[in-house]
C-alpha positions in Angstrom: -71.0 33.4 -48.8 -70.9 35.6 -45.7 -74.7 36.0 -45.5 -75.4 32.3 -46.1 -73.0 31.5 -43.3 -74.6 34.0 -40.9 -78.1 32.9 -41.5 -77.6 29.3 -42.4 -74.7 28.1 -40.2 -74.6 30.6 -37.4 -78.3 31.1 -37.2 -78.0 34.7 -36.2 -81.7 35.2 -37.2 -82.9 32.1 -35.5 -84.2 29.0 -37.2 -86.1 30.7 -40.0 -86.5 33.9 -42.0 -89.8 35.7 -41.3 -89.5 38.8 -43.5 -87.4 40.5 -46.1 -87.6 44.1 -46.9 -85.7 46.2 -49.5 -85.8 49.9 -50.1 -84.0 51.9 -52.8 -84.3 55.6 -53.3 -82.5 57.6 -56.0 -80.5 56.5 -59.0 -77.0 57.7 -58.0 -75.7 54.1 -58.1 -77.0 53.4 -61.6 -74.4 53.5 -64.4 -75.0 54.4 -68.0 -77.5 57.3 -67.6 -75.8 59.6 -70.0 -78.4 61.8 -71.7 -76.1 63.5 -74.1 -77.0 61.1 -76.9 -80.8 61.1 -76.1 -82.8 58.7 -74.0 -80.4 56.2 -72.2 -81.1 52.6 -73.3 -81.8 51.7 -69.6 -85.0 53.8 -69.9 -86.1 52.5 -73.3 -88.6 49.6 -72.9 -87.7 48.2 -76.3 -84.1 47.7 -75.2 -84.3 47.3 -71.4 -87.8 45.7 -71.0 -88.9 48.5 -68.7 -87.4 51.1 -66.4 -84.3 51.0 -64.1 -85.9 48.2 -62.0 -85.0 45.8 -64.9 -81.4 46.7 -64.6 -81.0 47.3 -60.8 -84.0 45.4 -59.2 -83.2 42.1 -60.9 -80.0 41.7 -58.8 -81.9 42.2 -55.5 -84.6 39.7 -56.5 -82.0 37.2 -57.6 -80.1 37.5 -54.3 -83.3 37.0 -52.3 -84.0 33.9 -54.4 -80.5 32.6 -53.9 -80.5 33.1 -50.1 -84.0 32.2 -49.1 -85.9 30.6 -52.1 -88.2 31.7 -54.9 -90.5 34.7 -54.5 -94.1 33.6 -55.1 -97.6 35.1 -55.0 -96.2 38.3 -56.4 -98.2 41.5 -56.8 -97.0 45.0 -57.4 -97.6 48.6 -58.3 -95.6 50.5 -60.8 -95.9 54.3 -61.5 -94.3 57.1 -63.3 -94.3 59.6 -60.4 -91.9 62.3 -61.3 -90.3 61.5 -64.7 -93.3 61.9 -67.1 -91.6 64.6 -69.1 -88.5 62.6 -69.8 -89.5 58.9 -70.0 -92.4 56.6 -70.7 -91.3 53.8 -68.5 -92.0 53.6 -64.7 -89.7 55.3 -62.1 -91.4 53.7 -59.0 -92.1 50.0 -58.3 -93.5 48.4 -55.1 -93.4 44.6 -55.0 -95.0 42.2 -52.5 -94.8 38.5 -52.2 -93.7 35.6 -50.1 -91.0 32.9 -50.1 -91.9 29.6 -51.6 -90.3 26.1 -51.1 -86.9 25.3 -52.5 -83.9 22.9 -52.2 -81.3 25.6 -52.1 -82.2 28.1 -49.4 -79.6 28.8 -46.7 -82.3 28.6 -44.0 -86.0 27.7 -43.7 -87.8 30.7 -45.2 -91.1 29.4 -46.6 -93.9 31.8 -45.9 -91.6 34.8 -45.2 -93.0 38.0 -46.4 -91.2 40.0 -49.1 -91.6 43.7 -49.7 -89.4 45.7 -52.1 -89.6 49.3 -53.1 -87.6 51.1 -55.8 -88.1 54.9 -56.1 -85.6 56.0 -58.7 -86.8 59.6 -58.9 -86.5 60.3 -55.2 -84.1 63.1 -54.2 -82.7 61.1 -51.3 -80.4 58.2 -51.5 -81.2 54.9 -49.7 -80.1 51.3 -50.4 -81.1 49.0 -47.6 -81.9 45.3 -47.4 -83.2 43.9 -44.1 -83.6 40.1 -43.6 -85.4 39.3 -40.3 -86.0 36.3 -38.1 -87.2 35.6 -34.5 -83.8 36.3 -33.0 -82.8 39.4 -35.0 -82.0 40.7 -38.4 -79.3 41.5 -40.9 -79.2 45.1 -42.4 -77.0 45.9 -45.4 -76.8 47.6 -48.7 -77.9 45.4 -51.6 -76.1 47.2 -54.4 -72.7 47.7 -52.9 -70.2 44.8 -52.3 -68.0 46.9 -50.0 -70.4 48.4 -47.4 -70.8 46.7 -44.0 -73.3 44.1 -42.9 -74.9 44.9 -39.5 -76.1 42.0 -37.3 -79.0 43.2 -35.1 -80.6 41.5 -32.1 -84.4 41.2 -31.7 -84.6 44.7 -30.2 -82.7 46.3 -33.1 -79.4 46.8 -31.3 -76.2 46.2 -33.3 -74.5 43.1 -32.2 -71.8 43.0 -34.9 -70.6 45.0 -37.8 -68.9 43.1 -40.6 -66.7 45.1 -43.0 -65.3 44.3 -46.4 -62.4 45.5 -48.5 -63.5 47.1 -51.8 -63.1 44.6 -54.6 -61.5 45.8 -57.8 -63.9 43.7 -59.8 -67.0 42.8 -57.7 -68.5 40.3 -60.3 -65.2 38.5 -61.1 -65.6 35.6 -58.7 -69.1 34.7 -60.1 -68.0 35.2 -63.7 -65.0 32.9 -63.0 -67.1 30.1 -61.7 -69.4 30.3 -64.7 -66.5 30.3 -67.1 -64.8 27.4 -65.3 -68.0 25.3 -65.4 -68.5 26.0 -69.1 -64.9 24.8 -69.7 -65.5 21.6 -67.6 -63.2 22.9 -64.8 -65.4 22.0 -61.8 -62.9 21.1 -59.2 -64.0 24.1 -57.1 -67.7 23.2 -57.5 -70.4 24.3 -59.9 -71.5 27.9 -60.3 -74.5 29.0 -58.1 -75.9 31.0 -61.1 -78.2 28.9 -63.2 -80.6 29.6 -66.0 -83.5 28.7 -63.8 -83.0 31.4 -61.3 -82.8 34.1 -64.1 -86.2 32.8 -65.4 -87.7 33.1 -61.9 -86.3 36.6 -61.5 -87.8 37.7 -64.8 -91.2 36.3 -63.8 -91.2 38.2 -60.5 -90.4 41.5 -62.3 -93.0 40.8 -65.0 -95.6 40.3 -62.3 -94.7 43.5 -60.5 -94.8 45.5 -63.7 -97.8 43.8 -65.4 -100.4 46.5 -64.6 -98.2 49.4 -65.8 -97.8 47.9 -69.2 -101.1 46.2 -69.5 -99.5 42.7 -69.8 -95.9 41.8 -70.5 -95.9 38.2 -71.7 -98.7 38.2 -74.2 -97.2 40.4 -76.9 -94.4 42.9 -77.8 -95.7 45.5 -75.2 -92.8 47.8 -76.1 -94.4 48.4 -79.5 -97.6 49.8 -78.0 -96.6 52.5 -75.4 -99.8 54.5 -76.2 -101.8 51.6 -74.6 -99.8 51.3 -71.3 -102.2 51.9 -68.4 -99.4 53.3 -66.3 -98.4 55.8 -68.9 -102.0 56.9 -69.4 -102.4 57.2 -65.6 -99.3 59.4 -65.4 -101.0 61.9 -67.7 -98.5 61.5 -70.6 -101.5 61.2 -73.0 
């Protein structure tokens, strides 16, 4: 709600979004990577559909979609850079695209460039989403609900820092709206989370990972890891 207000109502970026860039390095924020029982399910293509980007990256793609509109004309590169000895799935994804038309964007964003990079095997730790327009930009962490949002002017100077209290249950408000709507309790409005946005998010990630797996929608790619071009390129075979 805060970001939609800033870019949609207060127009801190100007009249439109021109670019969106996201960078994540490291995997410190990822839960469930316990190796004591063998390969974690989040790194098993049969269970997770790919590497950590399927568990972590989907949230970033979905938020961009919610704020600005659908990501279209997607291309990407996926690699296994540093994890070839421990996992078959990718540990690095670079996605490019642009924002398409929609009826739900908080601000005019059609044509804005989108660039997202996830490097889960990096030793450093970075989580930064930057949404830019002609008047300035917003800079924030995408995977933490409690870190501040920085409002920057066109020269990159901080105009405002917006802080938040740490929520005991970050997902509770969204889950509550979904539950209320399913029960017919819509006095507070309908949930912003629909099946259509999850389908769009899945399509974006499929497009970014397509070359690594040699296709993702034609067959059960998780059953043929020996044919994955990305795995072959990594030198696993």
